[in-house]
FITORRO-726545 format. One record per residue (C-alpha): residue number from 1; residue in three letters; x negated, y, z negated. Coordinates in nm, 3 decimals, always signed. Example, Ala and Ser with C-alpha at 12.3 -4.5 7.8 and 13.67 -1.06 7.14 Angstrom:
BEGIN
<r seq="1" type="ALA" x="-1.230" y="-0.450" z="-0.780"/>
<r seq="2" type="SER" x="-1.367" y="-0.106" z="-0.714"/>
This chain:
BEGIN
<r seq="1" type="MET" x="+0.002" y="-0.007" z="-0.005"/>
<r seq="2" type="GLY" x="-0.130" y="+0.343" z="+0.082"/>
<r seq="3" type="LEU" x="-0.158" y="+0.679" z="-0.098"/>
<r seq="4" type="LYS" x="+0.060" y="+0.973" z="-0.001"/>
<r seq="5" type="ILE" x="-0.096" y="+1.315" z="-0.099"/>
<r seq="6" type="LEU" x="+0.047" y="+1.673" z="-0.073"/>
<r seq="7" type="HIS" x="-0.240" y="+1.906" z="-0.001"/>
<r seq="8" type="SER" x="-0.200" y="+2.272" z="-0.034"/>
<r seq="9" type="ALA" x="-0.412" y="+2.584" z="-0.091"/>
<r seq="10" type="ASP" x="-0.426" y="+2.970" z="-0.075"/>
<r seq="11" type="TRP" x="-0.078" y="+3.067" z="-0.211"/>
<r seq="12" type="HIS" x="-0.214" y="+3.418" z="-0.314"/>
<r seq="13" type="LEU" x="+0.068" y="+3.464" z="-0.534"/>
<r seq="14" type="ASP" x="+0.115" y="+3.846" z="-0.640"/>
<r seq="15" type="SER" x="-0.064" y="+3.976" z="-0.345"/>
<r seq="16" type="PRO" x="-0.012" y="+4.350" z="-0.321"/>
<r seq="17" type="PHE" x="+0.083" y="+4.361" z="+0.046"/>
<r seq="18" type="ALA" x="-0.062" y="+4.692" z="+0.094"/>
<r seq="19" type="GLY" x="+0.017" y="+4.865" z="+0.431"/>
<r seq="20" type="PHE" x="+0.381" y="+4.765" z="+0.429"/>
<r seq="21" type="SER" x="+0.686" y="+4.964" z="+0.328"/>
<r seq="22" type="GLN" x="+0.845" y="+4.930" z="-0.006"/>
<r seq="23" type="GLN" x="+1.131" y="+4.719" z="+0.128"/>
<r seq="24" type="GLN" x="+0.885" y="+4.492" z="+0.330"/>
<r seq="25" type="ARG" x="+0.672" y="+4.451" z="+0.014"/>
<r seq="26" type="GLU" x="+0.970" y="+4.336" z="-0.181"/>
<r seq="27" type="LEU" x="+1.086" y="+4.080" z="+0.095"/>
<r seq="28" type="LEU" x="+0.720" y="+3.941" z="+0.120"/>
<r seq="29" type="LYS" x="+0.681" y="+3.900" z="-0.253"/>
<r seq="30" type="GLN" x="+1.022" y="+3.746" z="-0.278"/>
<r seq="31" type="GLU" x="+0.945" y="+3.501" z="+0.010"/>
<r seq="32" type="GLN" x="+0.597" y="+3.422" z="-0.147"/>
<r seq="33" type="ARG" x="+0.748" y="+3.343" z="-0.486"/>
<r seq="34" type="LYS" x="+0.945" y="+3.069" z="-0.327"/>
<r seq="35" type="ILE" x="+0.624" y="+2.872" z="-0.248"/>
<r seq="36" type="PRO" x="+0.571" y="+2.694" z="-0.565"/>
<r seq="37" type="GLY" x="+0.945" y="+2.562" z="-0.562"/>
<r seq="38" type="LYS" x="+0.913" y="+2.468" z="-0.217"/>
<r seq="39" type="ILE" x="+0.595" y="+2.259" z="-0.292"/>
<r seq="40" type="ALA" x="+0.774" y="+2.079" z="-0.584"/>
<r seq="41" type="ASP" x="+1.084" y="+1.999" z="-0.356"/>
<r seq="42" type="LEU" x="+0.852" y="+1.877" z="-0.071"/>
<r seq="43" type="CYS" x="+0.661" y="+1.661" z="-0.308"/>
<r seq="44" type="CYS" x="+0.972" y="+1.493" z="-0.437"/>
<r seq="45" type="ARG" x="+1.146" y="+1.460" z="-0.088"/>
<r seq="46" type="GLU" x="+0.830" y="+1.303" z="+0.058"/>
<r seq="47" type="ASN" x="+0.786" y="+1.075" z="-0.239"/>
<r seq="48" type="CYS" x="+0.418" y="+1.193" z="-0.276"/>
<r seq="49" type="ASP" x="+0.201" y="+1.009" z="-0.513"/>
<r seq="50" type="LEU" x="-0.040" y="+1.294" z="-0.572"/>
<r seq="51" type="VAL" x="-0.081" y="+1.678" z="-0.525"/>
<r seq="52" type="LEU" x="-0.419" y="+1.828" z="-0.450"/>
<r seq="53" type="LEU" x="-0.421" y="+2.213" z="-0.479"/>
<r seq="54" type="ALA" x="-0.749" y="+2.358" z="-0.349"/>
<r seq="55" type="GLY" x="-0.758" y="+2.717" z="-0.504"/>
<r seq="56" type="ASP" x="-0.657" y="+3.084" z="-0.467"/>
<r seq="57" type="LEU" x="-0.309" y="+2.991" z="-0.579"/>
<r seq="58" type="PHE" x="-0.306" y="+3.342" z="-0.753"/>
<r seq="59" type="ASP" x="-0.440" y="+3.656" z="-0.599"/>
<r seq="60" type="GLY" x="-0.616" y="+3.794" z="-0.898"/>
<r seq="61" type="GLN" x="-0.460" y="+3.814" z="-1.244"/>
<r seq="62" type="PRO" x="-0.097" y="+3.696" z="-1.204"/>
<r seq="63" type="THR" x="+0.201" y="+3.828" z="-1.381"/>
<r seq="64" type="ARG" x="+0.372" y="+3.638" z="-1.677"/>
<r seq="65" type="ASP" x="+0.667" y="+3.559" z="-1.447"/>
<r seq="66" type="THR" x="+0.442" y="+3.414" z="-1.183"/>
<r seq="67" type="VAL" x="+0.254" y="+3.181" z="-1.424"/>
<r seq="68" type="GLU" x="+0.574" y="+3.046" z="-1.565"/>
<r seq="69" type="LEU" x="+0.706" y="+3.002" z="-1.207"/>
<r seq="70" type="VAL" x="+0.396" y="+2.782" z="-1.125"/>
<r seq="71" type="LYS" x="+0.411" y="+2.594" z="-1.445"/>
<r seq="72" type="LYS" x="+0.767" y="+2.490" z="-1.392"/>
<r seq="73" type="ALA" x="+0.710" y="+2.384" z="-1.029"/>
<r seq="74" type="LEU" x="+0.414" y="+2.171" z="-1.098"/>
<r seq="75" type="GLU" x="+0.581" y="+1.995" z="-1.374"/>
<r seq="76" type="GLN" x="+0.871" y="+1.933" z="-1.137"/>
<r seq="77" type="CYS" x="+0.632" y="+1.759" z="-0.900"/>
<r seq="78" type="ALA" x="+0.639" y="+1.472" z="-1.164"/>
<r seq="79" type="VAL" x="+0.309" y="+1.319" z="-1.010"/>
<r seq="80" type="PRO" x="-0.048" y="+1.395" z="-1.092"/>
<r seq="81" type="VAL" x="-0.140" y="+1.745" z="-0.981"/>
<r seq="82" type="MET" x="-0.515" y="+1.823" z="-0.938"/>
<r seq="83" type="ILE" x="-0.618" y="+2.195" z="-0.911"/>
<r seq="84" type="ALA" x="-0.970" y="+2.331" z="-0.811"/>
<r seq="85" type="PRO" x="-0.951" y="+2.725" z="-0.878"/>
<r seq="86" type="GLY" x="-1.110" y="+2.941" z="-0.603"/>
<r seq="87" type="ASN" x="-1.262" y="+3.284" z="-0.564"/>
<r seq="88" type="HIS" x="-0.933" y="+3.479" z="-0.611"/>
<r seq="89" type="ASP" x="-0.830" y="+3.270" z="-0.912"/>
<r seq="90" type="PHE" x="-1.171" y="+3.169" z="-1.052"/>
<r seq="91" type="CYS" x="-1.198" y="+3.052" z="-1.414"/>
<r seq="92" type="ALA" x="-1.302" y="+3.379" z="-1.593"/>
<r seq="93" type="PRO" x="-1.208" y="+3.449" z="-1.968"/>
<r seq="94" type="GLY" x="-0.842" y="+3.523" z="-1.986"/>
<r seq="95" type="SER" x="-0.759" y="+3.310" z="-1.675"/>
<r seq="96" type="PRO" x="-0.437" y="+3.112" z="-1.692"/>
<r seq="97" type="TRP" x="-0.627" y="+2.819" z="-1.588"/>
<r seq="98" type="ILE" x="-0.794" y="+2.838" z="-1.915"/>
<r seq="99" type="THR" x="-0.558" y="+2.997" z="-2.157"/>
<r seq="100" type="GLU" x="-0.240" y="+2.849" z="-2.062"/>
<r seq="101" type="SER" x="-0.092" y="+2.517" z="-2.169"/>
<r seq="102" type="TRP" x="-0.001" y="+2.313" z="-1.857"/>
<r seq="103" type="SER" x="+0.219" y="+2.016" z="-1.823"/>
<r seq="104" type="SER" x="+0.067" y="+1.674" z="-1.881"/>
<r seq="105" type="ASN" x="+0.064" y="+1.572" z="-1.505"/>
<r seq="106" type="VAL" x="-0.152" y="+1.871" z="-1.418"/>
<r seq="107" type="HIS" x="-0.538" y="+1.877" z="-1.439"/>
<r seq="108" type="ILE" x="-0.756" y="+2.176" z="-1.374"/>
<r seq="109" type="PHE" x="-1.117" y="+2.156" z="-1.275"/>
<r seq="110" type="THR" x="-1.257" y="+2.456" z="-1.471"/>
<r seq="111" type="GLY" x="-1.630" y="+2.369" z="-1.458"/>
<r seq="112" type="SER" x="-1.895" y="+2.187" z="-1.226"/>
<r seq="113" type="MET" x="-1.814" y="+1.868" z="-1.042"/>
<r seq="114" type="ASP" x="-1.625" y="+1.635" z="-1.265"/>
<r seq="115" type="SER" x="-1.369" y="+1.352" z="-1.202"/>
<r seq="116" type="VAL" x="-1.024" y="+1.216" z="-1.312"/>
<r seq="117" type="ALA" x="-0.944" y="+0.861" z="-1.278"/>
<r seq="118" type="LEU" x="-0.587" y="+0.763" z="-1.191"/>
<r seq="119" type="PRO" x="-0.572" y="+0.384" z="-1.245"/>
<r seq="120" type="GLU" x="-0.202" y="+0.356" z="-1.152"/>
<r seq="121" type="LEU" x="-0.295" y="+0.478" z="-0.799"/>
<r seq="122" type="ASP" x="-0.622" y="+0.319" z="-0.776"/>
<r seq="123" type="CYS" x="-0.778" y="+0.653" z="-0.725"/>
<r seq="124" type="ARG" x="-1.041" y="+0.888" z="-0.854"/>
<r seq="125" type="VAL" x="-1.024" y="+1.265" z="-0.783"/>
<r seq="126" type="TYR" x="-1.345" y="+1.477" z="-0.808"/>
<r seq="127" type="GLY" x="-1.331" y="+1.853" z="-0.827"/>
<r seq="128" type="ALA" x="-1.488" y="+2.175" z="-0.953"/>
<r seq="129" type="GLY" x="-1.377" y="+2.526" z="-1.018"/>
<r seq="130" type="PHE" x="-1.511" y="+2.871" z="-0.922"/>
<r seq="131" type="GLN" x="-1.667" y="+3.049" z="-1.218"/>
<r seq="132" type="SER" x="-1.687" y="+3.386" z="-1.025"/>
<r seq="133" type="MET" x="-1.603" y="+3.540" z="-0.690"/>
<r seq="134" type="ASP" x="-1.879" y="+3.358" z="-0.516"/>
<r seq="135" type="CYS" x="-2.004" y="+3.007" z="-0.558"/>
<r seq="136" type="SER" x="-2.307" y="+2.799" z="-0.449"/>
<r seq="137" type="GLY" x="-2.269" y="+2.472" z="-0.273"/>
<r seq="138" type="LEU" x="-2.077" y="+2.234" z="-0.497"/>
<r seq="139" type="LEU" x="-2.137" y="+1.939" z="-0.272"/>
<r seq="140" type="GLU" x="-2.504" y="+1.968" z="-0.267"/>
<r seq="141" type="ASN" x="-2.665" y="+1.629" z="-0.371"/>
<r seq="142" type="PHE" x="-2.316" y="+1.499" z="-0.467"/>
<r seq="143" type="HIS" x="-2.207" y="+1.139" z="-0.405"/>
<r seq="144" type="ALA" x="-1.891" y="+0.975" z="-0.546"/>
<r seq="145" type="GLU" x="-1.976" y="+0.679" z="-0.763"/>
<r seq="146" type="GLY" x="-1.625" y="+0.559" z="-0.848"/>
<r seq="147" type="LYS" x="-1.507" y="+0.194" z="-0.813"/>
<r seq="148" type="GLU" x="-1.156" y="+0.282" z="-0.724"/>
<r seq="149" type="LYS" x="-1.008" y="+0.217" z="-0.374"/>
<r seq="150" type="TYR" x="-0.943" y="+0.594" z="-0.299"/>
<r seq="151" type="LEU" x="-1.224" y="+0.845" z="-0.385"/>
<r seq="152" type="LEU" x="-1.089" y="+1.179" z="-0.321"/>
<r seq="153" type="GLY" x="-1.221" y="+1.550" z="-0.365"/>
<r seq="154" type="VAL" x="-1.051" y="+1.883" z="-0.410"/>
<r seq="155" type="LEU" x="-1.256" y="+2.200" z="-0.380"/>
<r seq="156" type="HIS" x="-1.226" y="+2.564" z="-0.256"/>
<r seq="157" type="GLY" x="-1.480" y="+2.615" z="-0.016"/>
<r seq="158" type="ASP" x="-1.603" y="+2.731" z="+0.323"/>
<r seq="159" type="PRO" x="-1.655" y="+2.470" z="+0.596"/>
<r seq="160" type="THR" x="-1.723" y="+2.712" z="+0.874"/>
<r seq="161" type="GLN" x="-2.043" y="+2.912" z="+0.758"/>
<r seq="162" type="ASN" x="-2.347" y="+2.730" z="+0.619"/>
<r seq="163" type="THR" x="-2.451" y="+3.072" z="+0.463"/>
<r seq="164" type="SER" x="-2.116" y="+3.140" z="+0.307"/>
<r seq="165" type="VAL" x="-2.111" y="+3.266" z="-0.062"/>
<r seq="166" type="TYR" x="-1.797" y="+3.070" z="-0.116"/>
<r seq="167" type="ASN" x="-1.913" y="+2.719" z="-0.168"/>
<r seq="168" type="PRO" x="-2.026" y="+2.637" z="+0.188"/>
<r seq="169" type="ILE" x="-1.946" y="+2.288" z="+0.294"/>
<r seq="170" type="THR" x="-2.160" y="+2.104" z="+0.558"/>
<r seq="171" type="ALA" x="-2.072" y="+1.810" z="+0.766"/>
<r seq="172" type="SER" x="-2.380" y="+1.632" z="+0.637"/>
<r seq="173" type="GLN" x="-2.274" y="+1.689" z="+0.278"/>
<r seq="174" type="VAL" x="-1.925" y="+1.545" z="+0.349"/>
<r seq="175" type="LYS" x="-2.073" y="+1.245" z="+0.526"/>
<r seq="176" type="ARG" x="-2.309" y="+1.186" z="+0.206"/>
<r seq="177" type="SER" x="-2.019" y="+1.255" z="-0.039"/>
<r seq="178" type="GLY" x="-1.863" y="+0.907" z="-0.026"/>
<r seq="179" type="LEU" x="-1.523" y="+1.059" z="-0.044"/>
<r seq="180" type="LYS" x="-1.256" y="+0.919" z="+0.178"/>
<r seq="181" type="TYR" x="-1.063" y="+1.266" z="+0.191"/>
<r seq="182" type="LEU" x="-1.189" y="+1.591" z="+0.079"/>
<r seq="183" type="ALA" x="-0.903" y="+1.847" z="+0.025"/>
<r seq="184" type="LEU" x="-1.024" y="+2.211" z="+0.080"/>
<r seq="185" type="GLY" x="-0.887" y="+2.561" z="+0.050"/>
<r seq="186" type="HIS" x="-1.023" y="+2.907" z="+0.138"/>
<r seq="187" type="ILE" x="-0.972" y="+2.916" z="+0.512"/>
<r seq="188" type="HIS" x="-0.624" y="+3.035" z="+0.613"/>
<r seq="189" type="LYS" x="-0.600" y="+2.867" z="+0.943"/>
<r seq="190" type="ALA" x="-0.548" y="+2.492" z="+0.917"/>
<r seq="191" type="GLY" x="-0.851" y="+2.267" z="+1.038"/>
<r seq="192" type="ALA" x="-1.023" y="+1.926" z="+0.987"/>
<r seq="193" type="PHE" x="-1.320" y="+1.716" z="+1.080"/>
<r seq="194" type="ARG" x="-1.454" y="+1.384" z="+1.034"/>
<r seq="195" type="SER" x="-1.821" y="+1.311" z="+0.914"/>
<r seq="196" type="GLY" x="-1.922" y="+0.952" z="+0.882"/>
<r seq="197" type="ASN" x="-1.654" y="+0.765" z="+0.699"/>
<r seq="198" type="SER" x="-1.506" y="+1.092" z="+0.525"/>
<r seq="199" type="ILE" x="-1.244" y="+1.333" z="+0.641"/>
<r seq="200" type="CYS" x="-1.242" y="+1.696" z="+0.542"/>
<r seq="201" type="ALA" x="-0.937" y="+1.906" z="+0.591"/>
<r seq="202" type="TRP" x="-0.773" y="+2.234" z="+0.484"/>
<r seq="203" type="PRO" x="-0.402" y="+2.317" z="+0.533"/>
<r seq="204" type="GLY" x="-0.432" y="+2.697" z="+0.568"/>
<r seq="205" type="CYS" x="-0.225" y="+2.929" z="+0.385"/>
<r seq="206" type="PRO" x="+0.149" y="+2.843" z="+0.340"/>
<r seq="207" type="MET" x="+0.272" y="+3.193" z="+0.428"/>
<r seq="208" type="GLY" x="+0.093" y="+3.466" z="+0.630"/>
<r seq="209" type="ARG" x="+0.024" y="+3.802" z="+0.449"/>
<r seq="210" type="GLY" x="-0.037" y="+4.019" z="+0.758"/>
<r seq="211" type="TRP" x="-0.105" y="+4.053" z="+1.122"/>
<r seq="212" type="ASP" x="-0.426" y="+3.846" z="+1.094"/>
<r seq="213" type="GLU" x="-0.223" y="+3.549" z="+0.974"/>
<r seq="214" type="THR" x="+0.033" y="+3.485" z="+1.245"/>
<r seq="215" type="GLY" x="+0.250" y="+3.189" z="+1.335"/>
<r seq="216" type="ASP" x="+0.401" y="+2.902" z="+1.130"/>
<r seq="217" type="LYS" x="+0.216" y="+2.809" z="+0.818"/>
<r seq="218" type="GLY" x="+0.251" y="+2.522" z="+0.576"/>
<r seq="219" type="VAL" x="+0.085" y="+2.243" z="+0.383"/>
<r seq="220" type="CYS" x="-0.054" y="+1.894" z="+0.473"/>
<r seq="221" type="ILE" x="+0.101" y="+1.565" z="+0.388"/>
<r seq="222" type="VAL" x="-0.172" y="+1.304" z="+0.388"/>
<r seq="223" type="ASN" x="-0.137" y="+0.932" z="+0.428"/>
<r seq="224" type="LEU" x="-0.427" y="+0.726" z="+0.343"/>
<r seq="225" type="GLU" x="-0.415" y="+0.378" z="+0.478"/>
<r seq="226" type="THR" x="-0.693" y="+0.229" z="+0.682"/>
<r seq="227" type="GLU" x="-0.711" y="+0.558" z="+0.880"/>
<r seq="228" type="PRO" x="-0.598" y="+0.881" z="+0.712"/>
<r seq="229" type="ASP" x="-0.305" y="+1.041" z="+0.887"/>
<r seq="230" type="ILE" x="-0.263" y="+1.412" z="+0.828"/>
<r seq="231" type="GLN" x="+0.067" y="+1.585" z="+0.913"/>
<r seq="232" type="ALA" x="+0.122" y="+1.965" z="+0.914"/>
<r seq="233" type="VAL" x="+0.445" y="+2.051" z="+0.738"/>
<r seq="234" type="SER" x="+0.603" y="+2.398" z="+0.764"/>
<r seq="235" type="LEU" x="+0.734" y="+2.551" z="+0.449"/>
<r seq="236" type="ASP" x="+0.962" y="+2.779" z="+0.657"/>
<r seq="237" type="THR" x="+0.835" y="+3.098" z="+0.494"/>
<r seq="238" type="VAL" x="+0.863" y="+3.441" z="+0.660"/>
<r seq="239" type="ARG" x="+0.622" y="+3.462" z="+0.946"/>
<r seq="240" type="PHE" x="+0.405" y="+3.719" z="+1.156"/>
<r seq="241" type="TYR" x="+0.401" y="+3.725" z="+1.520"/>
<r seq="242" type="GLN" x="+0.195" y="+3.923" z="+1.773"/>
<r seq="243" type="LEU" x="+0.356" y="+3.922" z="+2.117"/>
<r seq="244" type="GLN" x="+0.328" y="+4.101" z="+2.453"/>
<r seq="245" type="THR" x="+0.591" y="+4.134" z="+2.723"/>
<r seq="246" type="ASP" x="+0.597" y="+4.301" z="+3.059"/>
<r seq="247" type="ILE" x="+0.904" y="+4.541" z="+3.063"/>
<r seq="248" type="GLY" x="+0.983" y="+4.437" z="+3.439"/>
<r seq="249" type="ALA" x="+1.307" y="+4.607" z="+3.547"/>
<r seq="250" type="ASP" x="+1.459" y="+4.618" z="+3.207"/>
<r seq="251" type="ALA" x="+1.262" y="+4.682" z="+2.894"/>
<r seq="252" type="LEU" x="+1.527" y="+4.582" z="+2.644"/>
<r seq="253" type="ALA" x="+1.605" y="+4.254" z="+2.828"/>
<r seq="254" type="ALA" x="+1.242" y="+4.169" z="+2.827"/>
<r seq="255" type="LEU" x="+1.225" y="+4.232" z="+2.453"/>
<r seq="256" type="GLU" x="+1.534" y="+4.029" z="+2.385"/>
<r seq="257" type="ALA" x="+1.398" y="+3.738" z="+2.574"/>
<r seq="258" type="VAL" x="+1.089" y="+3.695" z="+2.343"/>
<r seq="259" type="LEU" x="+1.287" y="+3.769" z="+2.008"/>
<r seq="260" type="PRO" x="+1.479" y="+3.493" z="+1.819"/>
<r seq="261" type="GLY" x="+1.845" y="+3.546" z="+1.722"/>
<r seq="262" type="ALA" x="+1.940" y="+3.885" z="+1.553"/>
<r seq="263" type="GLY" x="+1.882" y="+3.912" z="+1.186"/>
<r seq="264" type="SER" x="+1.536" y="+3.742" z="+1.162"/>
<r seq="265" type="GLN" x="+1.343" y="+3.852" z="+0.876"/>
<r seq="266" type="ASP" x="+1.012" y="+3.756" z="+1.042"/>
<r seq="267" type="PHE" x="+0.771" y="+4.019" z="+1.127"/>
<r seq="268" type="PHE" x="+0.715" y="+4.105" z="+1.495"/>
<r seq="269" type="ARG" x="+0.457" y="+4.327" z="+1.670"/>
<r seq="270" type="ILE" x="+0.525" y="+4.343" z="+2.037"/>
<r seq="271" type="THR" x="+0.311" y="+4.525" z="+2.283"/>
<r seq="272" type="LEU" x="+0.505" y="+4.655" z="+2.590"/>
<r seq="273" type="THR" x="+0.314" y="+4.638" z="+2.913"/>
<r seq="274" type="GLY" x="+0.396" y="+4.706" z="+3.282"/>
<r seq="275" type="CYS" x="+0.514" y="+4.993" z="+3.466"/>
<r seq="276" type="GLY" x="+0.816" y="+5.217" z="+3.421"/>
<r seq="277" type="GLU" x="+0.992" y="+5.443" z="+3.186"/>
<r seq="278" type="VAL" x="+1.070" y="+5.332" z="+2.824"/>
<r seq="279" type="ASP" x="+1.329" y="+5.486" z="+2.616"/>
<r seq="280" type="MET" x="+1.182" y="+5.383" z="+2.274"/>
<r seq="281" type="PRO" x="+1.450" y="+5.544" z="+2.045"/>
<r seq="282" type="LYS" x="+1.728" y="+5.382" z="+2.248"/>
<r seq="283" type="ILE" x="+1.545" y="+5.044" z="+2.233"/>
<r seq="284" type="ARG" x="+1.466" y="+5.060" z="+1.854"/>
<r seq="285" type="GLN" x="+1.836" y="+5.137" z="+1.796"/>
<r seq="286" type="ALA" x="+1.950" y="+4.841" z="+2.024"/>
<r seq="287" type="LEU" x="+1.710" y="+4.617" z="+1.810"/>
<r seq="288" type="SER" x="+1.797" y="+4.750" z="+1.474"/>
<r seq="289" type="ALA" x="+1.914" y="+4.396" z="+1.366"/>
<r seq="290" type="TYR" x="+1.518" y="+4.309" z="+1.334"/>
<r seq="291" type="PRO" x="+1.413" y="+4.509" z="+1.036"/>
<r seq="292" type="ASN" x="+1.054" y="+4.402" z="+1.065"/>
<r seq="293" type="LEU" x="+0.997" y="+4.480" z="+1.423"/>
<r seq="294" type="GLU" x="+0.711" y="+4.702" z="+1.528"/>
<r seq="295" type="LEU" x="+0.677" y="+4.805" z="+1.911"/>
<r seq="296" type="LEU" x="+0.371" y="+4.929" z="+2.072"/>
<r seq="297" type="ASP" x="+0.413" y="+5.113" z="+2.398"/>
<r seq="298" type="GLN" x="+0.128" y="+5.041" z="+2.639"/>
<r seq="299" type="THR" x="+0.328" y="+5.087" z="+2.953"/>
<r seq="300" type="GLN" x="+0.217" y="+5.293" z="+3.259"/>
<r seq="301" type="PRO" x="+0.416" y="+5.540" z="+3.464"/>
<r seq="302" type="PRO" x="+0.626" y="+5.405" z="+3.740"/>
<r seq="303" type="LEU" x="+0.436" y="+5.285" z="+4.040"/>
<r seq="304" type="ASP" x="+0.496" y="+5.456" z="+4.370"/>
<r seq="305" type="VAL" x="+0.390" y="+5.189" z="+4.599"/>
<r seq="306" type="TRP" x="+0.471" y="+5.354" z="+4.927"/>
<r seq="307" type="ALA" x="+0.348" y="+5.713" z="+4.823"/>
<r seq="308" type="ASP" x="+0.125" y="+5.763" z="+5.112"/>
<r seq="309" type="ALA" x="+0.243" y="+5.500" z="+5.382"/>
<r seq="310" type="GLY" x="+0.205" y="+5.639" z="+5.732"/>
<r seq="311" type="GLU" x="-0.062" y="+5.899" z="+5.645"/>
<r seq="312" type="ASP" x="-0.358" y="+5.930" z="+5.861"/>
<r seq="313" type="THR" x="-0.589" y="+5.757" z="+5.610"/>
<r seq="314" type="LEU" x="-0.697" y="+5.386" z="+5.571"/>
<r seq="315" type="GLU" x="-0.462" y="+5.354" z="+5.275"/>
<r seq="316" type="GLY" x="-0.180" y="+5.511" z="+5.470"/>
<r seq="317" type="VAL" x="-0.211" y="+5.279" z="+5.751"/>
<r seq="318" type="TYR" x="-0.262" y="+4.967" z="+5.528"/>
<r seq="319" type="PHE" x="+0.061" y="+5.053" z="+5.351"/>
<r seq="320" type="HIS" x="+0.260" y="+5.142" z="+5.662"/>
<r seq="321" type="MET" x="+0.179" y="+4.793" z="+5.786"/>
<r seq="322" type="LEU" x="+0.305" y="+4.630" z="+5.478"/>
<r seq="323" type="ARG" x="+0.618" y="+4.831" z="+5.478"/>
<r seq="324" type="THR" x="+0.683" y="+4.765" z="+5.834"/>
<r seq="325" type="ALA" x="+0.608" y="+4.379" z="+5.777"/>
<r seq="326" type="LYS" x="+0.851" y="+4.389" z="+5.481"/>
<r seq="327" type="GLU" x="+1.128" y="+4.538" z="+5.701"/>
<r seq="328" type="LEU" x="+1.063" y="+4.298" z="+5.995"/>
<r seq="329" type="ASN" x="+1.040" y="+3.990" z="+5.773"/>
<r seq="330" type="PRO" x="+1.324" y="+3.997" z="+5.501"/>
<r seq="331" type="GLU" x="+1.269" y="+3.639" z="+5.415"/>
<r seq="332" type="HIS" x="+0.917" y="+3.740" z="+5.293"/>
<r seq="333" type="ALA" x="+1.017" y="+4.073" z="+5.156"/>
<r seq="334" type="ARG" x="+0.946" y="+3.974" z="+4.793"/>
<r seq="335" type="GLU" x="+0.588" y="+3.837" z="+4.869"/>
<r seq="336" type="ILE" x="+0.507" y="+4.149" z="+5.079"/>
<r seq="337" type="GLN" x="+0.629" y="+4.392" z="+4.801"/>
<r seq="338" type="LEU" x="+0.426" y="+4.204" z="+4.540"/>
<r seq="339" type="ALA" x="+0.110" y="+4.213" z="+4.762"/>
<r seq="340" type="ALA" x="+0.180" y="+4.595" z="+4.801"/>
<r seq="341" type="GLU" x="+0.218" y="+4.647" z="+4.433"/>
<r seq="342" type="ILE" x="-0.096" y="+4.457" z="+4.339"/>
<r seq="343" type="SER" x="-0.293" y="+4.660" z="+4.618"/>
<r seq="344" type="ARG" x="-0.150" y="+4.992" z="+4.466"/>
<r seq="345" type="LYS" x="-0.260" y="+4.891" z="+4.112"/>
<r seq="346" type="LEU" x="-0.598" y="+4.801" z="+4.218"/>
<r seq="347" type="LEU" x="-0.648" y="+5.121" z="+4.410"/>
<r seq="348" type="ASN" x="-0.526" y="+5.316" z="+4.096"/>
<r seq="349" type="GLY" x="-0.747" y="+5.137" z="+3.883"/>
<r seq="350" type="ARG" x="-0.460" y="+4.964" z="+3.690"/>
<r seq="351" type="GLU" x="-0.496" y="+4.615" z="+3.541"/>
<r seq="352" type="VAL" x="-0.352" y="+4.339" z="+3.742"/>
<r seq="353" type="THR" x="-0.195" y="+4.031" z="+3.576"/>
<r seq="354" type="LEU" x="-0.137" y="+3.734" z="+3.805"/>
């Protein structure tokens, strides 16, 4: 029988969400505070055997309400929960990881590399906690010595930069570790790699906090059998999207084509491109059902394709020939019009997207 793990990290509860309006900050904080409960619900729904939380659950010193929210959710998981604090919630004096009384199913790695045996799961979990904002390589010269079937690790660390000050994790360290699965946090975009017989993975953050964290976010459900199976699971939190659309003949229609149903609380930053006139106040009014929509106008003035057709210049002759060909060949009028528009854009120094 295999082992089923819920792996999550980087909740960043109590983030300030600077740069957003008061109303948006309230929405984002409200959505973020749903994360612990969503984790507990997912753990129970998926019948997970173990929860690995790889740091930065808090974004600095959390409020009393936030601590209680997390404590309640972790207790509701009703399975072992292993936590490795990171650079934003490191184990400083006064840290809730040290001062709070956590439920019996929760273990927090507050020092250097240590392990907890879980005989009922034939599993041993190794972990360590950050003591400050930076941390040297915790996996350096490490090798798991446990006799259990499943040797696991949970750490906050950076697998992308060998020179990182946030516990750099290298492929050679992972290979030598003897761990079947190493659960990481810190990098907010999900990723994984295999090194030797070990899998190292990080789930990304469960909710984006700005325009640099776009798209769907979530956690990992990991099934450890003969081969580890890692599934990304969305927590259905509020999302950030950066999109671009050509206004074509109707800017409003172009925007409606890329937006979801009215009333979405997701954040959209859409750049308008193409040629034509855009009545931004009118468009914003028409799209008022999207409270977190930001529009960037990068359109250009309307293109007068046939401006100098027929003039006694090389350009004039060229466009006169195209216009004549369009009139004489209506079945190819669209293609000829497109050729003329591309030619005019190139001659005017405008960008052409094919």
